[in-house]
Structure formats: C-alpha cells, structure tokens
KOLTOR-289864 format. One line per field, with one value per residue (C-alpha): residue in one letter; y, z, x. Coordinates in steps of 0.25 Angstrom, whole numbers. Layout:
// residues N
code = [A;...]
v = [Y;...]
w = [Z;...]
u = [X;...]
// end
This chain:
// residues 245
code = [M;I;N;L;P;Q;I;I;N;L;D;E;Y;L;D;L;T;N;F;E;S;V;S;K;E;F;K;E;N;L;S;E;I;D;K;W;S;D;T;G;V;F;S;P;D;K;S;I;K;D;P;I;G;I;R;S;F;G;L;R;I;H;K;D;I;S;N;L;L;N;W;G;A;I;D;K;H;E;L;F;E;D;S;P;I;F;L;S;H;F;P;R;L;Y;S;F;I;Y;N;L;P;F;K;N;I;A;R;V;F;L;I;Y;T;K;D;G;T;S;T;L;P;H;P;D;F;T;L;G;Q;E;S;W;R;M;E;F;M;W;F;S;L;S;G;K;K;R;L;W;T;T;D;Y;N;N;T;L;E;F;Q;K;N;G;F;V;V;E;D;E;W;E;R;E;Y;M;K;G;T;S;C;W;F;N;P;I;L;V;H;G;T;D;N;G;D;N;L;S;A;S;L;R;V;D;G;E;F;T;T;E;F;R;K;Q;I;F;G;D;D;E;W;K;T;T;F;D;W;V;D;E;R;Y;I;L;P;E;D;S;S;Y;L;K;Y;Q;G;E;D]
v = [-205;-193;-191;-192;-180;-173;-175;-182;-176;-188;-182;-183;-198;-202;-202;-192;-191;-196;-191;-180;-191;-198;-186;-184;-198;-195;-183;-191;-202;-193;-195;-210;-208;-199;-210;-218;-208;-204;-192;-193;-186;-187;-179;-183;-169;-172;-159;-160;-168;-175;-165;-170;-164;-174;-188;-200;-213;-226;-231;-243;-248;-258;-273;-275;-264;-266;-259;-246;-240;-247;-236;-246;-252;-240;-245;-260;-263;-277;-271;-262;-264;-255;-250;-252;-237;-237;-247;-242;-227;-224;-231;-219;-217;-233;-233;-221;-227;-241;-235;-227;-232;-241;-255;-257;-248;-248;-237;-227;-215;-203;-190;-179;-167;-159;-146;-144;-150;-152;-165;-163;-164;-177;-187;-202;-207;-202;-203;-217;-223;-216;-229;-230;-223;-223;-224;-217;-206;-194;-187;-175;-181;-169;-154;-146;-156;-155;-163;-157;-162;-156;-160;-170;-160;-154;-169;-172;-159;-163;-176;-170;-160;-170;-170;-155;-150;-137;-127;-121;-134;-132;-140;-147;-149;-159;-154;-160;-171;-183;-185;-194;-187;-191;-197;-196;-181;-172;-169;-164;-158;-145;-145;-137;-131;-142;-157;-161;-176;-184;-198;-206;-220;-228;-241;-246;-238;-245;-246;-237;-226;-228;-225;-213;-206;-211;-216;-230;-243;-248;-248;-243;-247;-252;-265;-261;-257;-242;-237;-223;-220;-212;-201;-202;-193;-201;-197;-199;-202;-212;-220;-219;-222;-235;-239;-237;-227]
w = [-6;3;6;-8;-17;-25;-38;-41;-54;-62;-74;-67;-65;-79;-94;-101;-113;-123;-116;-127;-138;-129;-128;-143;-145;-136;-144;-157;-152;-145;-156;-152;-138;-140;-146;-133;-122;-111;-102;-94;-80;-69;-57;-44;-43;-47;-52;-63;-76;-83;-93;-107;-111;-103;-109;-104;-110;-104;-111;-102;-99;-89;-92;-84;-85;-71;-66;-73;-60;-51;-48;-41;-54;-60;-57;-59;-72;-74;-74;-87;-101;-112;-121;-136;-139;-129;-137;-151;-150;-139;-140;-135;-123;-120;-120;-111;-101;-101;-98;-86;-72;-69;-65;-71;-78;-76;-81;-92;-94;-102;-99;-109;-114;-127;-121;-108;-99;-85;-78;-66;-52;-45;-36;-42;-30;-17;-4;2;-8;-1;-1;-16;-22;-37;-46;-59;-68;-74;-87;-93;-107;-116;-114;-101;-92;-78;-66;-52;-39;-27;-12;-3;6;-7;-12;2;1;-13;-9;3;-5;-15;-26;-30;-38;-33;-42;-31;-26;-24;-36;-37;-52;-59;-65;-78;-86;-76;-62;-51;-43;-31;-36;-23;-24;-33;-46;-60;-72;-79;-94;-106;-115;-125;-126;-112;-108;-96;-95;-82;-80;-68;-63;-54;-53;-53;-39;-43;-48;-36;-27;-35;-34;-21;-13;-11;-18;-15;-25;-17;-25;-22;-26;-22;-31;-31;-37;-43;-45;-32;-39;-52;-55;-57;-72;-74;-89;-83;-78;-90;-99;-91;-91;-76;-76]
u = [619;615;630;635;638;627;636;649;655;661;669;682;680;675;681;672;681;671;659;657;655;645;637;637;633;621;617;618;609;599;588;589;587;575;568;568;570;559;556;568;567;556;555;549;542;528;525;536;533;544;551;549;563;571;573;579;585;591;603;603;590;583;583;571;560;555;568;564;559;570;579;588;591;598;612;611;618;611;597;601;605;610;599;600;601;613;621;617;618;627;640;649;640;640;655;655;645;652;665;661;666;653;654;640;631;616;607;612;602;601;593;592;585;585;579;587;576;582;581;571;577;575;582;584;577;572;580;581;591;603;612;611;623;619;631;630;635;628;633;629;628;624;622;623;616;620;616;613;609;604;607;601;593;586;583;577;568;565;559;552;546;539;550;547;559;565;573;582;590;604;611;625;628;637;650;655;649;646;642;636;625;618;605;597;598;589;596;593;600;602;603;607;596;597;601;606;608;613;618;617;624;620;627;638;651;665;671;682;673;664;676;679;666;660;672;668;666;652;641;629;617;604;597;583;572;571;558;560;545;543;551;543;531;518;517;532;536;546;535;527;538;541;527;525;513]
// end
C-alpha cells in the first residue's frame, strides 16, 4: 500500500442523496448508543491517555469474541453479524450501508464526540502489511469532522521514534463527505466544537467499484491473524473493555 494515494475522495462514486436523513437518524438515536459505547480511540503514543470525549460503537459485531483483537478479521463478512441496535434503531442507515458498492460487508463502526475532541493520530497497523489493501469507506456522519493523513516518510519516522505524536506533520485532508484513505499511514481527524461523528464500513468491494478507484479487479486481503495489541498502550481502555487486561 506504500504506492497508493493518501486519500481517495468517494463522493462522486456514491449515491449520497439520502445521507442527510441518515445523519439525522444517528442524532435521534444517540442516547441509545450512549448506553453501550466505549472510549473509542487509542494512540500508540504511550504518553497519551485515551480521550474520554471520544466514544465508539460497533453496529456490526464479532460472532466469535476471540476475533476482537484479530485485525485481519475486519473485512471478513462471515465473522460479523448485525447488532440488535443496528436493526431496531437505524433502518435508514442500514438501508444506506447495504446499498453501497460492496460485495460483502464486515465491520460497521461509529466514532463520535459531543465536545469536539479530535481523534488521536495513529496508523491502523505498523508497517509490514503493505500487500493488504483494505477495502472500506469512511463517512463524515455528523458535524464538521474531517479526516486527514500524513505521508509515508512521516509515518516511518513516527514508528522509529516510538509512536510519539507530532503537531507539525504535513497533512492531506479529505474533501466532501466520504473517502477511502491509506490505513498504513498515520491519520486522524479534526472536528467541530460540538457533536461530530464518523462512520466506517469495512468489507469487500464489488469488482466494478474496485476497478473504479484502484484500477484493478483483485481483492488484496489477508487471511492471517493480525494482532493489533502492539499499537495499544498497556492501560488501553480498549483492552480493559474487552477483558484483555
């Protein structure tokens, strides 16, 4: 994935006609999500604590809890199932997601903040999985949330320097509502002052859509177990929440 773009903007490829109503549905059901969400963003920078203002919630969940830390499962639809809340509270979002150009849909994941807390910069995994071209879509669901990435050289330095977050990275920002980004690169978000939320949908693109944005028709996934704990702080709330402490 080293030679892939940092960000591919997707608005021109998708039907976003009803996206405003999907965003409204999210806001209407936020109180229900609050009951079940957890601290949502970790950073491999050991000096940074998980920000309490960031929350996360899975609309599709692992069938087998042993796969919670298997990052390689993230795009395998047979390992996930719709959560009860997804089916009962988000019919518009459900319809929107299942009409996206995916052959199969695996993880569906919300991250939100009510106070403008920004997502901490992080890569999705350390270098070494360059042949895995993850297929997903990222949406700014509510507020002024914008995703950014930095480049490969900055990401390499980030890992060499012990995952210490810098404020002076050169950043490329998404444009519009939706994007794909290179997950091997350090990335994060800027938010508005109040409620901001994003939606990420992982899975396997249709062949036609893959050709549109990547220019080839091969699904380049991995079937190995990919352990993500190496980028988690020892006191990560994610590990505690999953009973891994």
